[in-house]
C-alpha positions in Angstrom: 222.5 -0.9 -109.2 219.8 -2.1 -106.8 221.1 -5.6 -107.1 224.6 -4.5 -106.1 223.2 -2.6 -103.1 221.1 -5.5 -102.0 223.7 -8.3 -102.5 224.9 -10.2 -99.5 228.4 -9.3 -98.3 231.1 -11.7 -99.1 233.0 -13.7 -96.5 236.1 -11.5 -96.9 233.9 -8.4 -96.3 232.4 -9.8 -93.2 235.8 -10.7 -91.8 237.0 -7.2 -92.6 234.0 -5.7 -90.8 234.6 -7.9 -87.8 238.4 -7.6 -87.3 238.6 -3.9 -88.1 242.4 -4.0 -88.4 244.8 -6.0 -90.6 242.0 -7.8 -92.5 244.2 -9.5 -95.1 246.1 -11.4 -92.3 242.9 -12.6 -90.6 241.1 -13.5 -93.8 244.1 -15.9 -94.6 244.2 -17.2 -91.0 240.5 -17.7 -90.6 240.4 -19.6 -93.9 243.2 -21.9 -92.7 241.5 -22.5 -89.4 238.2 -23.2 -91.0 239.5 -25.5 -93.8 240.2 -28.4 -91.4 237.9 -30.1 -88.9 240.9 -30.7 -86.7 243.2 -28.1 -85.1 245.2 -25.8 -87.5 248.3 -24.1 -86.2 248.1 -20.3 -86.3 250.3 -17.8 -84.5 249.4 -14.2 -83.8 252.4 -12.0 -83.1 250.4 -9.1 -81.7 248.7 -11.4 -79.2 252.2 -12.8 -78.3 253.6 -9.3 -77.6 250.6 -7.6 -76.0 249.1 -10.6 -74.3 246.0 -9.7 -72.2 245.8 -6.2 -73.7 245.2 -7.7 -77.2 242.4 -9.9 -75.9 240.9 -6.9 -74.1 241.0 -4.8 -77.2 239.2 -7.7 -79.0 236.6 -7.7 -76.2 237.4 -11.3 -75.2 237.4 -10.5 -71.5 237.2 -14.1 -70.1 240.5 -15.0 -71.7 241.9 -11.6 -70.8 241.5 -12.2 -67.1 242.8 -15.7 -67.2 246.0 -14.8 -69.1 246.5 -11.6 -67.1 246.5 -13.6 -63.8 249.3 -15.9 -65.1 251.3 -13.1 -66.7 251.1 -11.0 -63.5 252.3 -14.0 -61.4 255.2 -14.6 -63.8 256.2 -10.9 -63.7 256.0 -10.8 -59.9 258.4 -13.8 -59.8 260.9 -12.0 -62.2 260.8 -8.7 -60.3 261.0 -10.5 -56.9 263.9 -12.6 -58.0 265.9 -9.7 -59.6 265.0 -6.6 -57.6 262.5 -7.5 -54.9 263.0 -7.6 -51.2 262.2 -11.3 -50.9 264.0 -11.6 -47.5 262.0 -8.8 -45.8 260.0 -11.2 -43.7 263.0 -13.2 -42.6 264.9 -10.0 -41.8 262.0 -8.7 -39.7 262.0 -12.0 -37.7 265.8 -11.6 -37.2 265.4 -8.1 -35.9 262.6 -9.2 -33.6 264.8 -12.1 -32.2 267.7 -9.6 -31.8 265.6 -7.3 -29.7 264.4 -10.2 -27.6 268.0 -11.4 -27.1 269.0 -7.9 -26.0 266.2 -7.9 -23.5 267.1 -11.4 -22.2 270.8 -10.2 -21.8 269.6 -7.4 -19.6 267.6 -9.9 -17.6 270.7 -12.1 -17.4 272.9 -9.3 -16.1 270.3 -8.5 -13.5 270.1 -12.1 -12.5 273.9 -12.3 -12.1 273.8 -9.4 -9.6 270.6 -10.3 -7.8 269.2 -13.7 -8.5 271.9 -16.4 -9.4 269.3 -19.1 -9.5 267.8 -17.8 -12.7 271.1 -17.5 -14.6 270.8 -21.0 -16.1 267.2 -20.3 -17.2 268.2 -17.1 -19.0 271.3 -18.6 -20.6 269.3 -21.5 -22.0 266.6 -19.0 -23.2 269.3 -16.8 -24.9 270.9 -19.9 -26.4 267.6 -21.1 -28.0 266.9 -17.6 -29.3 270.4 -17.4 -30.9 269.8 -20.8 -32.5 266.5 -19.5 -33.9 268.2 -16.4 -35.2 270.8 -18.5 -36.8 268.1 -20.5 -38.5 266.5 -17.3 -39.8 269.9 -16.1 -41.1 270.4 -19.4 -42.9 266.9 -19.0 -44.3 267.9 -15.5 -45.6 271.0 -17.0 -47.3 268.9 -19.7 -48.9 266.3 -17.2 -50.1 269.0 -15.0 -51.6 270.6 -18.0 -53.3 267.2 -19.0 -54.8 266.4 -15.5 -56.1 267.9 -16.1 -59.5 266.0 -19.3 -59.9 262.8 -17.6 -58.9 263.5 -15.0 -61.7 264.3 -17.8 -64.2 261.1 -19.6 -63.4 259.1 -16.4 -63.8 260.8 -15.7 -67.1 260.1 -19.2 -68.5 256.5 -19.0 -67.3 256.1 -15.6 -69.0 257.5 -16.8 -72.3 255.4 -19.9 -72.1 252.1 -18.1 -71.5 252.9 -15.6 -74.2 253.5 -18.5 -76.7 250.2 -20.0 -75.6 248.4 -16.7 -76.2 250.0 -16.3 -79.6 248.9 -19.8 -80.6 245.4 -19.6 -79.3 244.6 -16.1 -80.3 243.4 -16.6 -83.9 241.4 -19.7 -83.0 239.6 -17.9 -80.2 239.0 -14.9 -82.4 237.7 -17.1 -85.2 235.3 -18.8 -82.8 234.0 -15.4 -81.7 233.6 -14.4 -85.4 231.4 -17.5 -86.0 229.2 -16.4 -83.1 229.1 -12.9 -84.4 227.8 -14.1 -87.7 224.7 -15.5 -86.1 224.3 -12.8 -83.4 225.3 -9.3 -84.5 224.8 -8.0 -80.9 228.2 -9.5 -80.0 230.6 -6.6 -80.0 233.9 -7.4 -81.8 235.8 -4.8 -80.0 238.7 -2.7 -81.5 237.1 0.6 -80.4 238.7 3.4 -78.4 236.9 2.4 -75.3 238.3 -1.1 -75.6 241.9 0.3 -76.0 241.5 2.5 -72.9 239.7 -0.1 -70.7 242.1 -2.9 -71.7 245.2 -0.8 -71.0 244.0 0.6 -67.7 242.7 -2.7 -66.5 245.9 -4.6 -67.3 248.2 -1.8 -66.0 246.4 -1.4 -62.7 246.4 -5.1 -61.9 249.9 -5.7 -63.1 251.6 -2.7 -61.5 250.0 -2.8 -58.1 250.3 -6.6 -57.8 254.0 -6.4 -58.6 254.6 -3.6 -56.1 252.7 -5.4 -53.3 254.3 -8.8 -53.6 257.8 -7.7 -54.8 258.3 -4.7 -52.5 256.1 -5.4 -49.4 255.4 -2.4 -47.3 256.4 0.1 -50.1 252.9 1.4 -50.4 251.2 1.3 -46.9 247.8 2.2 -48.3 247.7 -1.2 -50.1 248.0 -3.2 -46.9 244.6 -2.3 -45.5 241.6 -0.6 -47.0 241.4 3.1 -46.0 238.4 3.4 -43.8 237.4 5.1 -40.5 235.3 3.7 -37.6 233.1 6.8 -37.7 231.7 5.7 -41.0 230.5 2.4 -39.6 229.1 4.0 -36.4 227.2 6.6 -38.5 225.8 3.8 -40.7 224.7 1.7 -37.8 223.0 4.7 -36.1 221.0 5.6 -39.2 219.9 1.9 -39.9 218.7 1.7 -36.3 216.8 5.0 -36.7 215.1 3.7 -39.9 214.1 0.4 -38.3 212.8 2.1 -35.2 210.7 4.4 -37.4 209.4 1.5 -39.5 208.5 -0.6 -36.4 206.5 2.3 -35.0 204.7 3.4 -38.2 204.1 -0.1 -39.5 202.7 -1.6 -36.3 199.3 -2.1 -37.8 200.7 -3.8 -40.9 203.0 -6.1 -38.9 200.1 -7.0 -36.5 197.8 -7.9 -39.4 200.5 -10.1 -41.0 201.1 -11.7 -37.7 197.4 -12.4 -37.2 197.1 -13.9 -40.6 200.1 -16.2 -40.3 199.1 -17.2 -36.8 195.7 -18.2 -37.9 197.0 -20.5 -40.6 199.6 -21.9 -38.2 197.2 -22.5 -35.4 194.8 -24.4 -37.8 197.6 -26.6 -39.1 198.9 -27.3 -35.6 195.4 -28.2 -34.5 195.2 -30.5 -37.5 198.5 -32.2 -37.2 199.3 -32.1 -33.4 195.9 -32.5 -31.8 194.4 -35.0 -34.2 194.9 -38.6 -33.0 198.1 -40.1 -34.5 196.3 -43.0 -36.1 194.1 -40.6 -38.1 197.2 -38.6 -39.3 199.1 -41.8 -40.3 196.0 -43.1 -42.2 195.5 -39.8 -44.0 199.2 -39.4 -45.0 199.7 -43.0 -46.1 196.5 -42.8 -48.2 197.4 -39.5 -49.7 200.9 -40.8 -50.5 199.5 -44.0 -52.0 197.1 -42.1 -54.2 199.8 -39.6 -55.3 202.9 -41.8 -55.7 201.7 -45.4 -55.6 201.7 -48.3 -53.1 205.5 -48.5 -52.7 205.7 -44.9 -51.6 202.9 -45.5 -49.2 204.8 -48.4 -47.6 207.9 -46.2 -47.3 205.8 -43.4 -45.7 204.4 -45.8 -43.2 207.9 -46.8 -42.1 209.0 -43.2 -41.9 206.0 -42.3 -39.7 206.6 -45.3 -37.5 210.2 -44.2 -37.0 209.1 -40.8 -35.8 206.5 -42.3 -33.4 208.6 -45.0 -31.9 211.6 -42.7 -31.2 209.4 -40.0 -29.6 209.6 -37.5 -32.4 205.9 -37.6 -33.2 204.7 -34.3 -31.7 207.8 -32.4 -32.8 207.5 -33.8 -36.3 203.9 -32.7 -36.5 204.9 -29.3 -35.2 207.6 -29.1 -37.8 205.1 -30.2 -40.5 202.6 -27.5 -39.3 205.3 -24.8 -39.4 206.6 -26.0 -42.8 203.1 -26.3 -44.1 202.2 -22.8 -43.2 205.3 -21.4 -44.9 204.9 -23.6 -47.9 201.2 -22.9 -48.4 201.7 -19.1 -48.1 204.8 -19.2 -50.4 202.9 -21.2 -53.0 199.7 -19.1 -52.7 201.7 -16.0 -53.3 204.3 -17.4 -55.6 202.2 -19.0 -58.3 200.0 -16.0 -59.0 203.0 -13.8 -58.9 204.8 -16.0 -61.4 201.7 -16.0 -63.7 201.7 -12.2 -63.6 205.4 -12.0 -64.3 205.4 -14.5 -67.1 204.0 -12.1 -69.7 205.3 -8.9 -68.1 209.1 -8.8 -68.7 209.5 -5.3 -67.3 207.9 -6.2 -64.0 209.8 -9.4 -63.7 213.0 -7.6 -64.3 212.1 -5.4 -61.4 211.4 -8.1 -58.9 214.2 -10.5 -60.1 216.9 -8.7 -58.2 214.8 -8.8 -55.1 214.5 -12.6 -55.4 218.2 -12.9 -56.0 218.7 -11.0 -52.8 216.3 -13.3 -50.9 218.1 -16.4 -52.1 221.7 -15.2 -51.7 221.5 -13.3 -48.4 222.4 -15.6 -45.5 219.5 -16.6 -43.3 221.1 -15.2 -40.2 221.3 -11.8 -41.8 217.6 -11.3 -42.8 216.7 -12.9 -39.5 217.7 -9.6 -37.8 215.1 -7.3 -39.5 212.4 -10.0 -39.2 212.9 -10.3 -35.5 212.9 -6.5 -35.2 209.5 -6.3 -36.9 207.8 -9.5 -35.7 209.7 -10.5 -32.6 210.8 -14.1 -31.9 208.6 -17.2 -32.2 206.8 -19.2 -34.8 205.5 -16.3 -36.8 209.0 -14.9 -37.4 210.2 -18.4 -38.2 207.4 -18.8 -40.9 208.4 -15.4 -42.4 212.1 -16.3 -42.5 211.2 -19.7 -44.1 209.1 -17.9 -46.7 211.9 -15.5 -47.6 214.4 -18.3 -48.0 212.2 -20.8 -49.8 209.5 -18.7 -51.6 211.4 -17.7 -54.8 211.8 -21.1 -56.7 208.1 -21.4 -57.2 208.0 -17.9 -58.8 211.0 -18.5 -61.0 209.9 -21.9 -62.2 206.3 -20.8 -62.8 207.7 -18.0 -65.0 210.0 -20.5 -66.8 207.2 -23.0 -67.4 204.8 -20.4 -68.8 207.4 -18.9 -71.0 208.3 -22.3 -72.3 204.8 -22.9 -73.7 205.2 -23.0 -77.5 203.9 -19.9 -79.2 202.4 -22.0 -82.0 200.0 -23.7 -79.6 199.0 -20.4 -78.1 198.5 -18.8 -81.5 196.3 -21.8 -82.5 194.2 -21.4 -79.4 193.8 -17.6 -80.0 192.9 -18.3 -83.6 190.0 -20.5 -82.5 188.7 -17.6 -80.3 190.2 -18.5 -76.9 190.0 -15.6 -74.3 193.0 -14.7 -72.1 191.4 -16.5 -69.1 190.6 -19.6 -71.2 194.1 -19.6 -72.7 195.6 -19.4 -69.2 193.5 -22.2 -67.7 193.3 -24.6 -70.7 196.7 -24.1 -72.5 199.3 -22.3 -70.5 198.9 -23.8 -67.0 198.5 -27.4 -68.2 201.6 -27.3 -70.3 203.6 -25.4 -67.6 202.4 -27.8 -64.8 205.6 -29.9 -64.7 207.7 -26.8 -64.2 205.3 -25.3 -61.6 205.3 -28.6 -59.7 209.1 -28.6 -59.7 208.9 -25.1 -58.2 206.5 -26.2 -55.5 208.8 -29.1 -54.7 211.8 -26.8 -54.4 209.9 -24.4 -52.2 208.9 -27.2 -49.9 212.5 -28.6 -49.7 214.1 -25.2 -49.1 211.5 -24.5 -46.4 212.4 -27.7 -44.7 216.1 -26.7 -44.8 215.2 -23.8 -42.6 213.9 -26.0 -39.7 217.1 -25.9 -37.7 217.7 -22.2 -38.3 214.1 -21.4 -37.3 214.5 -23.2 -34.0 217.0 -20.5 -33.0 214.2 -18.0 -32.7 211.7 -20.3 -30.9 210.1 -22.3 -33.7 210.7 -25.6 -31.8 210.0 -28.8 -33.6 212.6 -31.2 -34.8 215.1 -28.4 -35.4 215.2 -27.9 -31.6 216.6 -31.4 -31.1 219.3 -30.8 -33.8 220.2 -27.5 -32.2 220.5 -29.0 -28.7 222.6 -31.8 -30.2 224.9 -29.2 -31.6 225.1 -27.3 -28.4 225.9 -30.3 -26.2 227.7 -32.4 -28.8 225.0 -35.1 -28.5 225.8 -37.1 -31.6 223.1 -39.7 -31.2 220.2 -37.2 -30.7 221.4 -35.1 -33.6 221.6 -38.0 -36.0 218.2 -39.4 -35.0 216.5 -36.0 -35.3 218.2 -35.3 -38.6 216.9 -38.6 -40.0 213.4 -37.6 -38.9 213.7 -34.3 -40.8 214.9 -36.3 -43.8 211.9 -38.6 -43.6 209.5 -35.6 -43.4 211.2 -34.2 -46.5 210.9 -37.6 -48.4 207.2 -37.9 -47.6 206.5 -34.3 -48.8 208.6 -34.9 -51.9 206.6 -38.1 -52.8 203.3 -36.4 -52.2 204.2 -33.3 -54.3 206.0 -35.0 -57.2 203.7 -38.0 -57.4 204.5 -41.0 -59.5 207.2 -39.2 -61.4 209.6 -39.8 -58.5 208.7 -43.4 -57.8 
């Protein structure tokens, strides 16, 4: 009795548990599909009849949406061709031209009585309008004649897509069954919620799409989203109140942040801009050579000479200082934050949506609150650059640390490694390639903000590109853009080292 209770379920029992309904049919079809390495023909009548609803009930929503779009398009064509008002737009143009002709006729009558010189002008105008109206009338005739062909095309497309659904259904379901065998968290569907959701989803999209395209203007509410200007004005008012309150109450915090960023920025500007150019070139070339090899050092020398000879030296160093400040702060915050998040899934789940927001929100949007809190200038530019470019180093640090094999960590722990020793001697060395990739991405994304930052007074090479855009100065824009590219290449070689050479 215990052996019977503990035995593994047979394949037929597993398929029955998965498909829920009509198991004998699916047992036979799955066996036929799996018996050959090549394609085996199988046709599902229910998928052919119900189409997207069948796929939705089976919880196969990616195919549901794809087939629903095609079916909806075909049904729209059938309804338009048989019953739809497909000439509505052309009729509206005819009515508009008729009203214009009537107005011109009144003008012509007035010209006959008062201003004979204008008679020819109005007659030609009326003649051209009548020709245009005749063209619209001919178009209406053509559209009406093609209505039956539109319906036939829709019908052929509908039958074709239903055949495709019937043919693919069992193969798609068998593939999902194979995935379900290895991962029981995959939901096979065929529950009441699947029936309701699939039916409502399909009906709403199908019905309202058909009404909108086949009978334009029938439901006015579908033309524009129902809204009211007062809602927007009320929202704007409250956002401004919140920001004003935050600016007043957070003045000390924003001042402290400004002083901290300004200190780092002033130091780097003193280092890059005030130091003699020959010292900077020597230091950068040496650093590049030690990091990435002699060939990269030669390239860096040529890049730096390009900036100097074309008069971009000071602006390039200003850009480097601005970028360096943003990158240093992003890395100094991002790597420890990534280390903290790597072993704390709940905390990482909390900040991950924030990082998604930082990466997806357009720079010009989050520029607004930054300017409200910090004003314009280089400090605001650094903060905007940090927001845009600071997330990759966090994500890739987490990815690298989570990619450390557990067997190695367990071996270190078995030999008595403390958490601090495990982090320094095991986790970080093995995660270094991923962390360096995050640093590289942060630097590159920060450099991408050079032109945007120049809009709020950051100056540097971005200012030349911005001026070139404003005055359509192609030469200046291309030269400054190449200088920005060279700064990026130098930084990339220094950060990535010999792996990129």
